[in-house]
N, C-alpha and C positions, 0 to 999 in steps of 0.2 A: 574530581567531579567533572564528568563530560556532559555536554549538552549540545543538542542539535536544534536548529531553528528552521522553520519553514512557514510560508504564508499560504493559507488555504482560503478559498472563497467558494461560496455556493449561491445558488439561486433558489429561493424558496418558491414553492408552487403558488403560495398565496400572493406574494408581492411582485414576483418576477424581477426583483432588483437584487443586485449583488450585495451581500452582507459580509463583513469581515468577522471572523471568529477567532478570538485569541484563545489558544489552548496550550496546555502543557501535557505532553504524552508521559505516561507513567514510566518510571525506570524499569529496566528489565531487558530481556533478550528479544530481539526482533529479527524476523526473517526478512531479507530484502532480495528482490529480483529486479534487475534492470533489463529492459527489453526494447526492441525496435518496433515501430508501428503503433497502432492505436490499441487501447485496452479492449474495446468492443470486438475487434477482429481477432485478438489473441486470448480472450477470456477463457475459452474452453481448454486450450493447450496449457495456459498458465495454471489453471485450476488443477489439472492433472499433475503438472510438475510440482506444485506446492503440496498436493496430497501425498505424492510419492516421497518427497523430502521429509515431510512430517512423520510418515510411517517408518521410514528408514531410520530416522533419528529419535524415534519414540517421543515425539513432541506433539503438542496440542495447541491449536490457536486460542488466543484469549483476547476478546474484544473485537474492535473494528479492523477493517482492512483499509489502507490508505493508498491512493494513487497520486503520485507526484510527477508532473511533467518536468523533464530536465531540458529537453529541446523540443519545442512544439512549433506552431504556426509562425512564431516570431523568427524562427531559424530556417524553415523550409516550407514550401508550398506542397511538398510531396508527403502525404501521411505515412508512407513507408519509411521515411527518414526520421520521423519523430522518435525520441528516446524518452521512455517513462520508467519510473521506479514504483514498484509495489512494495509496501512493507506492512507487516502485522506483528503484533506481540505474540510470542509463543512461550510456553512453559513445558518443562519435563512432565510427562504423563504421571509419573510417580508423585510429583509435587501437587498437581491439581487434584489427584484422587484423595489426598489427605484433607483437603478443605471442604 
């Protein structure tokens, strides 16, 4: 049994306060991409890479996309030096068409 743990926080538009969310991601196959820089600056390029990978491997995204900072402003003042990871659950297209 393998398990990965991460801490996520978010700011709600109503409260503007950070809230902790405890969550367990479902078991399964996840696509992961580690990249340098910020997500905002790389979103279009990453989206294209993910789409090509999914098509090439006959996969389909299932659920949410997660962005996890690995090295951020705590490590560098230069946004280009940030290291982030995107991950999302994927399934074989044949499997998802049966449900």
